[in-house]
mmCIF entry with sequence, helices, sheets and N, C-alpha, C, O atoms, coordinates in Angstrom:
data_MODEL
# 
_entry.id   MODEL 
# 
_entity.id                         1 
_entity.type                       polymer 
_entity.pdbx_number_of_molecules   1 
# 
_entity_poly.entity_id                      1 
_entity_poly.type                           'polypeptide(L)' 
_entity_poly.nstd_linkage                   no 
_entity_poly.nstd_monomer                   no 
_entity_poly.pdbx_seq_one_letter_code       MKTKREAISLAALGERVAARRRAVDVGEVPRNAGTRRTPSKQALLDAIAWAGGEW 
_entity_poly.pdbx_seq_one_letter_code_can   MKTKREAISLAALGERVAARRRAVDVGEVPRNAGTRRTPSKQALLDAIAWAGGEW 
_entity_poly.pdbx_strand_id                 A 
# 
loop_
_entity_poly_seq.entity_id 
_entity_poly_seq.num 
_entity_poly_seq.mon_id 
_entity_poly_seq.hetero 
1 1  MET n 
1 2  LYS n 
1 3  THR n 
1 4  LYS n 
1 5  ARG n 
1 6  GLU n 
1 7  ALA n 
1 8  ILE n 
1 9  SER n 
1 10 LEU n 
1 11 ALA n 
1 12 ALA n 
1 13 LEU n 
1 14 GLY n 
1 15 GLU n 
1 16 ARG n 
1 17 VAL n 
1 18 ALA n 
1 19 ALA n 
1 20 ARG n 
1 21 ARG n 
1 22 ARG n 
1 23 ALA n 
1 24 VAL n 
1 25 ASP n 
1 26 VAL n 
1 27 GLY n 
1 28 GLU n 
1 29 VAL n 
1 30 PRO n 
1 31 ARG n 
1 32 ASN n 
1 33 ALA n 
1 34 GLY n 
1 35 THR n 
1 36 ARG n 
1 37 ARG n 
1 38 THR n 
1 39 PRO n 
1 40 SER n 
1 41 LYS n 
1 42 GLN n 
1 43 ALA n 
1 44 LEU n 
1 45 LEU n 
1 46 ASP n 
1 47 ALA n 
1 48 ILE n 
1 49 ALA n 
1 50 TRP n 
1 51 ALA n 
1 52 GLY n 
1 53 GLY n 
1 54 GLU n 
1 55 TRP n 
# 
_struct_asym.id          A 
_struct_asym.entity_id   1 
# 
loop_
_struct_conf.conf_type_id 
_struct_conf.id 
_struct_conf.pdbx_PDB_helix_id 
_struct_conf.beg_label_comp_id 
_struct_conf.beg_label_asym_id 
_struct_conf.beg_label_seq_id 
_struct_conf.pdbx_beg_PDB_ins_code 
_struct_conf.end_label_comp_id 
_struct_conf.end_label_asym_id 
_struct_conf.end_label_seq_id 
_struct_conf.pdbx_end_PDB_ins_code 
_struct_conf.beg_auth_comp_id 
_struct_conf.beg_auth_asym_id 
_struct_conf.beg_auth_seq_id 
_struct_conf.end_auth_comp_id 
_struct_conf.end_auth_asym_id 
_struct_conf.end_auth_seq_id 
_struct_conf.pdbx_PDB_helix_class 
_struct_conf.details 
_struct_conf.pdbx_PDB_helix_length 
HELX_P HELX_P1 AA1 LEU A 10 ? VAL A 24 ? LEU A 10 VAL A 24 1 ? 15 
HELX_P HELX_P2 AA2 PRO A 39 ? TRP A 50 ? PRO A 39 TRP A 50 1 ? 12 
# 
_struct_conf_type.id          HELX_P 
_struct_conf_type.criteria    ? 
_struct_conf_type.reference   ? 
# 
loop_
_atom_site.group_PDB 
_atom_site.id 
_atom_site.type_symbol 
_atom_site.label_atom_id 
_atom_site.label_alt_id 
_atom_site.label_comp_id 
_atom_site.label_asym_id 
_atom_site.label_entity_id 
_atom_site.label_seq_id 
_atom_site.pdbx_PDB_ins_code 
_atom_site.Cartn_x 
_atom_site.Cartn_y 
_atom_site.Cartn_z 
_atom_site.occupancy 
_atom_site.B_iso_or_equiv 
_atom_site.pdbx_formal_charge 
_atom_site.auth_seq_id 
_atom_site.auth_comp_id 
_atom_site.auth_asym_id 
_atom_site.auth_atom_id 
_atom_site.pdbx_PDB_model_num 
ATOM 1   N N  . MET A 1 1  ? -19.190 11.158  92.759 1.00 0.00 ? 1  MET A N  1 
ATOM 2   C CA . MET A 1 1  ? -20.389 10.389  92.510 1.00 0.00 ? 1  MET A CA 1 
ATOM 3   C C  . MET A 1 1  ? -20.106 8.906   92.738 1.00 0.00 ? 1  MET A C  1 
ATOM 4   O O  . MET A 1 1  ? -19.111 8.379   92.240 1.00 0.00 ? 1  MET A O  1 
ATOM 5   N N  . LYS A 1 2  ? -20.930 8.270   93.448 1.00 0.00 ? 2  LYS A N  1 
ATOM 6   C CA . LYS A 1 2  ? -20.737 6.864   93.779 1.00 0.00 ? 2  LYS A CA 1 
ATOM 7   C C  . LYS A 1 2  ? -21.615 5.996   92.889 1.00 0.00 ? 2  LYS A C  1 
ATOM 8   O O  . LYS A 1 2  ? -22.786 6.301   92.663 1.00 0.00 ? 2  LYS A O  1 
ATOM 9   N N  . THR A 1 3  ? -21.039 4.919   92.392 1.00 0.00 ? 3  THR A N  1 
ATOM 10  C CA . THR A 1 3  ? -21.789 4.011   91.536 1.00 0.00 ? 3  THR A CA 1 
ATOM 11  C C  . THR A 1 3  ? -22.681 3.109   92.375 1.00 0.00 ? 3  THR A C  1 
ATOM 12  O O  . THR A 1 3  ? -22.407 2.864   93.550 1.00 0.00 ? 3  THR A O  1 
ATOM 13  N N  . LYS A 1 4  ? -23.733 2.629   91.770 1.00 0.00 ? 4  LYS A N  1 
ATOM 14  C CA . LYS A 1 4  ? -24.657 1.755   92.490 1.00 0.00 ? 4  LYS A CA 1 
ATOM 15  C C  . LYS A 1 4  ? -24.256 0.290   92.375 1.00 0.00 ? 4  LYS A C  1 
ATOM 16  O O  . LYS A 1 4  ? -24.749 -0.559  93.118 1.00 0.00 ? 4  LYS A O  1 
ATOM 17  N N  . ARG A 1 5  ? -23.338 -0.004  91.418 1.00 0.00 ? 5  ARG A N  1 
ATOM 18  C CA . ARG A 1 5  ? -22.906 -1.387  91.253 1.00 0.00 ? 5  ARG A CA 1 
ATOM 19  C C  . ARG A 1 5  ? -21.789 -1.730  92.225 1.00 0.00 ? 5  ARG A C  1 
ATOM 20  O O  . ARG A 1 5  ? -20.993 -0.872  92.605 1.00 0.00 ? 5  ARG A O  1 
ATOM 21  N N  . GLU A 1 6  ? -21.741 -2.984  92.619 1.00 0.00 ? 6  GLU A N  1 
ATOM 22  C CA . GLU A 1 6  ? -20.712 -3.441  93.514 1.00 0.00 ? 6  GLU A CA 1 
ATOM 23  C C  . GLU A 1 6  ? -19.429 -3.701  92.736 1.00 0.00 ? 6  GLU A C  1 
ATOM 24  O O  . GLU A 1 6  ? -19.473 -4.183  91.604 1.00 0.00 ? 6  GLU A O  1 
ATOM 25  N N  . ALA A 1 7  ? -18.297 -3.387  93.335 1.00 0.00 ? 7  ALA A N  1 
ATOM 26  C CA . ALA A 1 7  ? -16.998 -3.597  92.697 1.00 0.00 ? 7  ALA A CA 1 
ATOM 27  C C  . ALA A 1 7  ? -16.725 -5.093  92.566 1.00 0.00 ? 7  ALA A C  1 
ATOM 28  O O  . ALA A 1 7  ? -17.111 -5.883  93.428 1.00 0.00 ? 7  ALA A O  1 
ATOM 29  N N  . ILE A 1 8  ? -16.044 -5.478  91.459 1.00 0.00 ? 8  ILE A N  1 
ATOM 30  C CA . ILE A 1 8  ? -15.648 -6.860  91.286 1.00 0.00 ? 8  ILE A CA 1 
ATOM 31  C C  . ILE A 1 8  ? -14.136 -6.924  91.137 1.00 0.00 ? 8  ILE A C  1 
ATOM 32  O O  . ILE A 1 8  ? -13.503 -5.938  90.758 1.00 0.00 ? 8  ILE A O  1 
ATOM 33  N N  . SER A 1 9  ? -13.561 -8.070  91.430 1.00 0.00 ? 9  SER A N  1 
ATOM 34  C CA . SER A 1 9  ? -12.117 -8.224  91.322 1.00 0.00 ? 9  SER A CA 1 
ATOM 35  C C  . SER A 1 9  ? -11.705 -8.388  89.870 1.00 0.00 ? 9  SER A C  1 
ATOM 36  O O  . SER A 1 9  ? -12.531 -8.715  89.018 1.00 0.00 ? 9  SER A O  1 
ATOM 37  N N  . LEU A 1 10 ? -10.454 -8.166  89.593 1.00 0.00 ? 10 LEU A N  1 
ATOM 38  C CA . LEU A 1 10 ? -9.921  -8.337  88.236 1.00 0.00 ? 10 LEU A CA 1 
ATOM 39  C C  . LEU A 1 10 ? -10.040 -9.790  87.810 1.00 0.00 ? 10 LEU A C  1 
ATOM 40  O O  . LEU A 1 10 ? -10.317 -10.065 86.642 1.00 0.00 ? 10 LEU A O  1 
ATOM 41  N N  . ALA A 1 11 ? -9.839  -10.715 88.714 1.00 0.00 ? 11 ALA A N  1 
ATOM 42  C CA . ALA A 1 11 ? -9.972  -12.139 88.400 1.00 0.00 ? 11 ALA A CA 1 
ATOM 43  C C  . ALA A 1 11 ? -11.412 -12.471 88.003 1.00 0.00 ? 11 ALA A C  1 
ATOM 44  O O  . ALA A 1 11 ? -11.641 -13.222 87.055 1.00 0.00 ? 11 ALA A O  1 
ATOM 45  N N  . ALA A 1 12 ? -12.368 -11.913 88.723 1.00 0.00 ? 12 ALA A N  1 
ATOM 46  C CA . ALA A 1 12 ? -13.771 -12.161 88.412 1.00 0.00 ? 12 ALA A CA 1 
ATOM 47  C C  . ALA A 1 12 ? -14.127 -11.558 87.052 1.00 0.00 ? 12 ALA A C  1 
ATOM 48  O O  . ALA A 1 12 ? -14.882 -12.157 86.285 1.00 0.00 ? 12 ALA A O  1 
ATOM 49  N N  . LEU A 1 13 ? -13.585 -10.376 86.752 1.00 0.00 ? 13 LEU A N  1 
ATOM 50  C CA . LEU A 1 13 ? -13.829 -9.755  85.466 1.00 0.00 ? 13 LEU A CA 1 
ATOM 51  C C  . LEU A 1 13 ? -13.268 -10.626 84.344 1.00 0.00 ? 13 LEU A C  1 
ATOM 52  O O  . LEU A 1 13 ? -13.919 -10.820 83.317 1.00 0.00 ? 13 LEU A O  1 
ATOM 53  N N  . GLY A 1 14 ? -12.065 -11.146 84.541 1.00 0.00 ? 14 GLY A N  1 
ATOM 54  C CA . GLY A 1 14 ? -11.454 -12.041 83.558 1.00 0.00 ? 14 GLY A CA 1 
ATOM 55  C C  . GLY A 1 14 ? -12.303 -13.267 83.310 1.00 0.00 ? 14 GLY A C  1 
ATOM 56  O O  . GLY A 1 14 ? -12.462 -13.699 82.168 1.00 0.00 ? 14 GLY A O  1 
ATOM 57  N N  . GLU A 1 15 ? -12.847 -13.826 84.369 1.00 0.00 ? 15 GLU A N  1 
ATOM 58  C CA . GLU A 1 15 ? -13.716 -15.007 84.215 1.00 0.00 ? 15 GLU A CA 1 
ATOM 59  C C  . GLU A 1 15 ? -14.976 -14.657 83.433 1.00 0.00 ? 15 GLU A C  1 
ATOM 60  O O  . GLU A 1 15 ? -15.421 -15.448 82.601 1.00 0.00 ? 15 GLU A O  1 
ATOM 61  N N  . ARG A 1 16 ? -15.552 -13.500 83.683 1.00 0.00 ? 16 ARG A N  1 
ATOM 62  C CA . ARG A 1 16 ? -16.750 -13.085 82.952 1.00 0.00 ? 16 ARG A CA 1 
ATOM 63  C C  . ARG A 1 16 ? -16.458 -12.905 81.468 1.00 0.00 ? 16 ARG A C  1 
ATOM 64  O O  . ARG A 1 16 ? -17.231 -13.342 80.616 1.00 0.00 ? 16 ARG A O  1 
ATOM 65  N N  . VAL A 1 17 ? -15.328 -12.253 81.164 1.00 0.00 ? 17 VAL A N  1 
ATOM 66  C CA . VAL A 1 17 ? -14.952 -12.033 79.762 1.00 0.00 ? 17 VAL A CA 1 
ATOM 67  C C  . VAL A 1 17 ? -14.712 -13.375 79.069 1.00 0.00 ? 17 VAL A C  1 
ATOM 68  O O  . VAL A 1 17 ? -15.171 -13.582 77.945 1.00 0.00 ? 17 VAL A O  1 
ATOM 69  N N  . ALA A 1 18 ? -14.002 -14.279 79.729 1.00 0.00 ? 18 ALA A N  1 
ATOM 70  C CA . ALA A 1 18 ? -13.720 -15.594 79.144 1.00 0.00 ? 18 ALA A CA 1 
ATOM 71  C C  . ALA A 1 18 ? -15.021 -16.358 78.895 1.00 0.00 ? 18 ALA A C  1 
ATOM 72  O O  . ALA A 1 18 ? -15.163 -17.019 77.866 1.00 0.00 ? 18 ALA A O  1 
ATOM 73  N N  . ALA A 1 19 ? -15.966 -16.271 79.826 1.00 0.00 ? 19 ALA A N  1 
ATOM 74  C CA . ALA A 1 19 ? -17.248 -16.952 79.653 1.00 0.00 ? 19 ALA A CA 1 
ATOM 75  C C  . ALA A 1 19 ? -18.030 -16.383 78.470 1.00 0.00 ? 19 ALA A C  1 
ATOM 76  O O  . ALA A 1 19 ? -18.653 -17.126 77.711 1.00 0.00 ? 19 ALA A O  1 
ATOM 77  N N  . ARG A 1 20 ? -17.990 -15.060 78.322 1.00 0.00 ? 20 ARG A N  1 
ATOM 78  C CA . ARG A 1 20 ? -18.695 -14.433 77.190 1.00 0.00 ? 20 ARG A CA 1 
ATOM 79  C C  . ARG A 1 20 ? -18.052 -14.839 75.861 1.00 0.00 ? 20 ARG A C  1 
ATOM 80  O O  . ARG A 1 20 ? -18.748 -15.094 74.877 1.00 0.00 ? 20 ARG A O  1 
ATOM 81  N N  . ARG A 1 21 ? -16.731 -14.896 75.843 1.00 0.00 ? 21 ARG A N  1 
ATOM 82  C CA . ARG A 1 21 ? -16.041 -15.296 74.609 1.00 0.00 ? 21 ARG A CA 1 
ATOM 83  C C  . ARG A 1 21 ? -16.376 -16.744 74.250 1.00 0.00 ? 21 ARG A C  1 
ATOM 84  O O  . ARG A 1 21 ? -16.588 -17.067 73.081 1.00 0.00 ? 21 ARG A O  1 
ATOM 85  N N  . ARG A 1 22 ? -16.420 -17.602 75.250 1.00 0.00 ? 22 ARG A N  1 
ATOM 86  C CA . ARG A 1 22 ? -16.790 -19.004 74.984 1.00 0.00 ? 22 ARG A CA 1 
ATOM 87  C C  . ARG A 1 22 ? -18.226 -19.100 74.482 1.00 0.00 ? 22 ARG A C  1 
ATOM 88  O O  . ARG A 1 22 ? -18.522 -19.909 73.603 1.00 0.00 ? 22 ARG A O  1 
ATOM 89  N N  . ALA A 1 23 ? -19.118 -18.282 75.032 1.00 0.00 ? 23 ALA A N  1 
ATOM 90  C CA . ALA A 1 23 ? -20.530 -18.332 74.657 1.00 0.00 ? 23 ALA A CA 1 
ATOM 91  C C  . ALA A 1 23 ? -20.762 -17.960 73.203 1.00 0.00 ? 23 ALA A C  1 
ATOM 92  O O  . ALA A 1 23 ? -21.662 -18.501 72.561 1.00 0.00 ? 23 ALA A O  1 
ATOM 93  N N  . VAL A 1 24 ? -19.960 -17.044 72.676 1.00 0.00 ? 24 VAL A N  1 
ATOM 94  C CA . VAL A 1 24 ? -20.137 -16.620 71.290 1.00 0.00 ? 24 VAL A CA 1 
ATOM 95  C C  . VAL A 1 24 ? -19.062 -17.197 70.366 1.00 0.00 ? 24 VAL A C  1 
ATOM 96  O O  . VAL A 1 24 ? -19.005 -16.853 69.185 1.00 0.00 ? 24 VAL A O  1 
ATOM 97  N N  . ASP A 1 25 ? -18.214 -18.071 70.902 1.00 0.00 ? 25 ASP A N  1 
ATOM 98  C CA . ASP A 1 25 ? -17.165 -18.759 70.145 1.00 0.00 ? 25 ASP A CA 1 
ATOM 99  C C  . ASP A 1 25 ? -16.270 -17.782 69.389 1.00 0.00 ? 25 ASP A C  1 
ATOM 100 O O  . ASP A 1 25 ? -16.110 -17.884 68.172 1.00 0.00 ? 25 ASP A O  1 
ATOM 101 N N  . VAL A 1 26 ? -15.692 -16.835 70.123 1.00 0.00 ? 26 VAL A N  1 
ATOM 102 C CA . VAL A 1 26 ? -14.825 -15.827 69.546 1.00 0.00 ? 26 VAL A CA 1 
ATOM 103 C C  . VAL A 1 26 ? -13.522 -16.431 69.060 1.00 0.00 ? 26 VAL A C  1 
ATOM 104 O O  . VAL A 1 26 ? -13.006 -16.025 68.018 1.00 0.00 ? 26 VAL A O  1 
ATOM 105 N N  . GLY A 1 27 ? -12.987 -17.378 69.782 1.00 0.00 ? 27 GLY A N  1 
ATOM 106 C CA . GLY A 1 27 ? -11.698 -17.952 69.407 1.00 0.00 ? 27 GLY A CA 1 
ATOM 107 C C  . GLY A 1 27 ? -10.548 -17.049 69.807 1.00 0.00 ? 27 GLY A C  1 
ATOM 108 O O  . GLY A 1 27 ? -10.674 -16.266 70.749 1.00 0.00 ? 27 GLY A O  1 
ATOM 109 N N  . GLU A 1 28 ? -9.445  -17.146 69.116 1.00 0.00 ? 28 GLU A N  1 
ATOM 110 C CA . GLU A 1 28 ? -8.271  -16.356 69.438 1.00 0.00 ? 28 GLU A CA 1 
ATOM 111 C C  . GLU A 1 28 ? -8.349  -14.996 68.765 1.00 0.00 ? 28 GLU A C  1 
ATOM 112 O O  . GLU A 1 28 ? -8.608  -14.904 67.565 1.00 0.00 ? 28 GLU A O  1 
ATOM 113 N N  . VAL A 1 29 ? -8.125  -13.948 69.533 1.00 0.00 ? 29 VAL A N  1 
ATOM 114 C CA . VAL A 1 29 ? -8.161  -12.591 69.011 1.00 0.00 ? 29 VAL A CA 1 
ATOM 115 C C  . VAL A 1 29 ? -6.736  -12.209 68.640 1.00 0.00 ? 29 VAL A C  1 
ATOM 116 O O  . VAL A 1 29 ? -5.836  -12.361 69.466 1.00 0.00 ? 29 VAL A O  1 
ATOM 117 N N  . PRO A 1 30 ? -6.497  -11.714 67.419 1.00 0.00 ? 30 PRO A N  1 
ATOM 118 C CA . PRO A 1 30 ? -5.152  -11.366 67.012 1.00 0.00 ? 30 PRO A CA 1 
ATOM 119 C C  . PRO A 1 30 ? -4.601  -10.186 67.823 1.00 0.00 ? 30 PRO A C  1 
ATOM 120 O O  . PRO A 1 30 ? -5.343  -9.283  68.207 1.00 0.00 ? 30 PRO A O  1 
ATOM 121 N N  . ARG A 1 31 ? -3.308  -10.212 68.070 1.00 0.00 ? 31 ARG A N  1 
ATOM 122 C CA . ARG A 1 31 ? -2.669  -9.135  68.804 1.00 0.00 ? 31 ARG A CA 1 
ATOM 123 C C  . ARG A 1 31 ? -2.406  -7.958  67.889 1.00 0.00 ? 31 ARG A C  1 
ATOM 124 O O  . ARG A 1 31 ? -2.342  -8.113  66.670 1.00 0.00 ? 31 ARG A O  1 
ATOM 125 N N  . ASN A 1 32 ? -2.256  -6.801  68.467 1.00 0.00 ? 32 ASN A N  1 
ATOM 126 C CA . ASN A 1 32 ? -1.942  -5.590  67.741 1.00 0.00 ? 32 ASN A CA 1 
ATOM 127 C C  . ASN A 1 32 ? -0.543  -5.715  67.115 1.00 0.00 ? 32 ASN A C  1 
ATOM 128 O O  . ASN A 1 32 ? 0.390   -6.155  67.788 1.00 0.00 ? 32 ASN A O  1 
ATOM 129 N N  . ALA A 1 33 ? -0.385  -5.337  65.848 1.00 0.00 ? 33 ALA A N  1 
ATOM 130 C CA . ALA A 1 33 ? 0.894   -5.444  65.158 1.00 0.00 ? 33 ALA A CA 1 
ATOM 131 C C  . ALA A 1 33 ? 1.939   -4.518  65.751 1.00 0.00 ? 33 ALA A C  1 
ATOM 132 O O  . ALA A 1 33 ? 3.133   -4.799  65.639 1.00 0.00 ? 33 ALA A O  1 
ATOM 133 N N  . GLY A 1 34 ? 1.534   -3.431  66.373 1.00 0.00 ? 34 GLY A N  1 
ATOM 134 C CA . GLY A 1 34 ? 2.456   -2.528  67.032 1.00 0.00 ? 34 GLY A CA 1 
ATOM 135 C C  . GLY A 1 34 ? 3.259   -1.668  66.077 1.00 0.00 ? 34 GLY A C  1 
ATOM 136 O O  . GLY A 1 34 ? 4.380   -1.278  66.407 1.00 0.00 ? 34 GLY A O  1 
ATOM 137 N N  . THR A 1 35 ? 2.731   -1.363  64.915 1.00 0.00 ? 35 THR A N  1 
ATOM 138 C CA . THR A 1 35 ? 3.487   -0.591  63.940 1.00 0.00 ? 35 THR A CA 1 
ATOM 139 C C  . THR A 1 35 ? 3.458   0.911   64.228 1.00 0.00 ? 35 THR A C  1 
ATOM 140 O O  . THR A 1 35 ? 4.192   1.664   63.587 1.00 0.00 ? 35 THR A O  1 
ATOM 141 N N  . ARG A 1 36 ? 2.637   1.365   65.167 1.00 0.00 ? 36 ARG A N  1 
ATOM 142 C CA . ARG A 1 36 ? 2.526   2.799   65.427 1.00 0.00 ? 36 ARG A CA 1 
ATOM 143 C C  . ARG A 1 36 ? 2.846   3.123   66.897 1.00 0.00 ? 36 ARG A C  1 
ATOM 144 O O  . ARG A 1 36 ? 2.221   4.009   67.480 1.00 0.00 ? 36 ARG A O  1 
ATOM 145 N N  . ARG A 1 37 ? 3.796   2.428   67.489 1.00 0.00 ? 37 ARG A N  1 
ATOM 146 C CA . ARG A 1 37 ? 4.138   2.655   68.892 1.00 0.00 ? 37 ARG A CA 1 
ATOM 147 C C  . ARG A 1 37 ? 5.028   3.886   69.041 1.00 0.00 ? 37 ARG A C  1 
ATOM 148 O O  . ARG A 1 37 ? 5.887   4.166   68.204 1.00 0.00 ? 37 ARG A O  1 
ATOM 149 N N  . THR A 1 38 ? 4.794   4.608   70.130 1.00 0.00 ? 38 THR A N  1 
ATOM 150 C CA . THR A 1 38 ? 5.650   5.754   70.428 1.00 0.00 ? 38 THR A CA 1 
ATOM 151 C C  . THR A 1 38 ? 6.996   5.258   70.919 1.00 0.00 ? 38 THR A C  1 
ATOM 152 O O  . THR A 1 38 ? 7.095   4.126   71.393 1.00 0.00 ? 38 THR A O  1 
ATOM 153 N N  . PRO A 1 39 ? 8.038   6.080   70.816 1.00 0.00 ? 39 PRO A N  1 
ATOM 154 C CA . PRO A 1 39 ? 9.349   5.656   71.323 1.00 0.00 ? 39 PRO A CA 1 
ATOM 155 C C  . PRO A 1 39 ? 9.329   5.273   72.803 1.00 0.00 ? 39 PRO A C  1 
ATOM 156 O O  . PRO A 1 39 ? 10.028  4.344   73.209 1.00 0.00 ? 39 PRO A O  1 
ATOM 157 N N  . SER A 1 40 ? 8.540   5.976   73.606 1.00 0.00 ? 40 SER A N  1 
ATOM 158 C CA . SER A 1 40 ? 8.479   5.659   75.042 1.00 0.00 ? 40 SER A CA 1 
ATOM 159 C C  . SER A 1 40 ? 7.806   4.319   75.283 1.00 0.00 ? 40 SER A C  1 
ATOM 160 O O  . SER A 1 40 ? 8.217   3.566   76.166 1.00 0.00 ? 40 SER A O  1 
ATOM 161 N N  . LYS A 1 41 ? 6.777   4.016   74.506 1.00 0.00 ? 41 LYS A N  1 
ATOM 162 C CA . LYS A 1 41 ? 6.100   2.723   74.637 1.00 0.00 ? 41 LYS A CA 1 
ATOM 163 C C  . LYS A 1 41 ? 7.041   1.597   74.203 1.00 0.00 ? 41 LYS A C  1 
ATOM 164 O O  . LYS A 1 41 ? 7.098   0.549   74.846 1.00 0.00 ? 41 LYS A O  1 
ATOM 165 N N  . GLN A 1 42 ? 7.778   1.816   73.108 1.00 0.00 ? 42 GLN A N  1 
ATOM 166 C CA . GLN A 1 42 ? 8.707   0.795   72.649 1.00 0.00 ? 42 GLN A CA 1 
ATOM 167 C C  . GLN A 1 42 ? 9.805   0.570   73.682 1.00 0.00 ? 42 GLN A C  1 
ATOM 168 O O  . GLN A 1 42 ? 10.220  -0.567  73.909 1.00 0.00 ? 42 GLN A O  1 
ATOM 169 N N  . ALA A 1 43 ? 10.277  1.646   74.309 1.00 0.00 ? 43 ALA A N  1 
ATOM 170 C CA . ALA A 1 43 ? 11.299  1.515   75.352 1.00 0.00 ? 43 ALA A CA 1 
ATOM 171 C C  . ALA A 1 43 ? 10.765  0.709   76.536 1.00 0.00 ? 43 ALA A C  1 
ATOM 172 O O  . ALA A 1 43 ? 11.480  -0.118  77.102 1.00 0.00 ? 43 ALA A O  1 
ATOM 173 N N  . LEU A 1 44 ? 9.520   0.950   76.905 1.00 0.00 ? 44 LEU A N  1 
ATOM 174 C CA . LEU A 1 44 ? 8.907   0.188   77.991 1.00 0.00 ? 44 LEU A CA 1 
ATOM 175 C C  . LEU A 1 44 ? 8.822   -1.292  77.640 1.00 0.00 ? 44 LEU A C  1 
ATOM 176 O O  . LEU A 1 44 ? 9.168   -2.146  78.457 1.00 0.00 ? 44 LEU A O  1 
ATOM 177 N N  . LEU A 1 45 ? 8.364   -1.601  76.430 1.00 0.00 ? 45 LEU A N  1 
ATOM 178 C CA . LEU A 1 45 ? 8.252   -3.005  76.015 1.00 0.00 ? 45 LEU A CA 1 
ATOM 179 C C  . LEU A 1 45 ? 9.623   -3.658  75.927 1.00 0.00 ? 45 LEU A C  1 
ATOM 180 O O  . LEU A 1 45 ? 9.767   -4.833  76.264 1.00 0.00 ? 45 LEU A O  1 
ATOM 181 N N  . ASP A 1 46 ? 10.638  -2.914  75.478 1.00 0.00 ? 46 ASP A N  1 
ATOM 182 C CA . ASP A 1 46 ? 12.007  -3.448  75.429 1.00 0.00 ? 46 ASP A CA 1 
ATOM 183 C C  . ASP A 1 46 ? 12.514  -3.760  76.827 1.00 0.00 ? 46 ASP A C  1 
ATOM 184 O O  . ASP A 1 46 ? 13.170  -4.781  77.036 1.00 0.00 ? 46 ASP A O  1 
ATOM 185 N N  . ALA A 1 47 ? 12.214  -2.888  77.792 1.00 0.00 ? 47 ALA A N  1 
ATOM 186 C CA . ALA A 1 47 ? 12.627  -3.112  79.168 1.00 0.00 ? 47 ALA A CA 1 
ATOM 187 C C  . ALA A 1 47 ? 11.928  -4.329  79.772 1.00 0.00 ? 47 ALA A C  1 
ATOM 188 O O  . ALA A 1 47 ? 12.543  -5.089  80.521 1.00 0.00 ? 47 ALA A O  1 
ATOM 189 N N  . ILE A 1 48 ? 10.671  -4.515  79.457 1.00 0.00 ? 48 ILE A N  1 
ATOM 190 C CA . ILE A 1 48 ? 9.924   -5.692  79.934 1.00 0.00 ? 48 ILE A CA 1 
ATOM 191 C C  . ILE A 1 48 ? 10.552  -6.952  79.357 1.00 0.00 ? 48 ILE A C  1 
ATOM 192 O O  . ILE A 1 48 ? 10.756  -7.929  80.077 1.00 0.00 ? 48 ILE A O  1 
ATOM 193 N N  . ALA A 1 49 ? 10.862  -6.939  78.058 1.00 0.00 ? 49 ALA A N  1 
ATOM 194 C CA . ALA A 1 49 ? 11.483  -8.101  77.421 1.00 0.00 ? 49 ALA A CA 1 
ATOM 195 C C  . ALA A 1 49 ? 12.857  -8.359  77.995 1.00 0.00 ? 49 ALA A C  1 
ATOM 196 O O  . ALA A 1 49 ? 13.226  -9.515  78.201 1.00 0.00 ? 49 ALA A O  1 
ATOM 197 N N  . TRP A 1 50 ? 13.642  -7.293  78.267 1.00 0.00 ? 50 TRP A N  1 
ATOM 198 C CA . TRP A 1 50 ? 14.973  -7.468  78.825 1.00 0.00 ? 50 TRP A CA 1 
ATOM 199 C C  . TRP A 1 50 ? 14.907  -8.098  80.200 1.00 0.00 ? 50 TRP A C  1 
ATOM 200 O O  . TRP A 1 50 ? 15.792  -8.869  80.569 1.00 0.00 ? 50 TRP A O  1 
ATOM 201 N N  . ALA A 1 51 ? 13.865  -7.780  80.972 1.00 0.00 ? 51 ALA A N  1 
ATOM 202 C CA . ALA A 1 51 ? 13.688  -8.340  82.313 1.00 0.00 ? 51 ALA A CA 1 
ATOM 203 C C  . ALA A 1 51 ? 13.126  -9.754  82.281 1.00 0.00 ? 51 ALA A C  1 
ATOM 204 O O  . ALA A 1 51 ? 12.945  -10.376 83.328 1.00 0.00 ? 51 ALA A O  1 
ATOM 205 N N  . GLY A 1 52 ? 12.847  -10.266 81.076 1.00 0.00 ? 52 GLY A N  1 
ATOM 206 C CA . GLY A 1 52 ? 12.336  -11.632 80.980 1.00 0.00 ? 52 GLY A CA 1 
ATOM 207 C C  . GLY A 1 52 ? 10.838  -11.736 80.862 1.00 0.00 ? 52 GLY A C  1 
ATOM 208 O O  . GLY A 1 52 ? 10.290  -12.837 80.815 1.00 0.00 ? 52 GLY A O  1 
ATOM 209 N N  . GLY A 1 53 ? 10.171  -10.607 80.814 1.00 0.00 ? 53 GLY A N  1 
ATOM 210 C CA . GLY A 1 53 ? 8.718   -10.613 80.688 1.00 0.00 ? 53 GLY A CA 1 
ATOM 211 C C  . GLY A 1 53 ? 8.279   -10.717 79.247 1.00 0.00 ? 53 GLY A C  1 
ATOM 212 O O  . GLY A 1 53 ? 9.068   -10.543 78.318 1.00 0.00 ? 53 GLY A O  1 
ATOM 213 N N  . GLU A 1 54 ? 7.016   -11.002 79.083 1.00 0.00 ? 54 GLU A N  1 
ATOM 214 C CA . GLU A 1 54 ? 6.463   -11.086 77.740 1.00 0.00 ? 54 GLU A CA 1 
ATOM 215 C C  . GLU A 1 54 ? 5.227   -10.250 77.677 1.00 0.00 ? 54 GLU A C  1 
ATOM 216 O O  . GLU A 1 54 ? 4.338   -10.396 78.516 1.00 0.00 ? 54 GLU A O  1 
ATOM 217 N N  . TRP A 1 55 ? 5.142   -9.372  76.703 1.00 0.00 ? 55 TRP A N  1 
ATOM 218 C CA . TRP A 1 55 ? 3.989   -8.511  76.570 1.00 0.00 ? 55 TRP A CA 1 
ATOM 219 C C  . TRP A 1 55 ? 3.211   -8.843  75.349 1.00 0.00 ? 55 TRP A C  1 
ATOM 220 O O  . TRP A 1 55 ? 2.192   -8.209  75.075 1.00 0.00 ? 55 TRP A O  1 
# 
């Protein structure tokens, strides 16, 4: 099934979300505490951190 809406880029989507947040004055959204992560998810995040990335 094909959608009738035109595809948008991830950058354009980010701009739309940022504009909506500014319009309603959302401010900073707290990050997930991560207290219920699976071992595989924690291993992935550890590997990202080891490589110098930040999640």
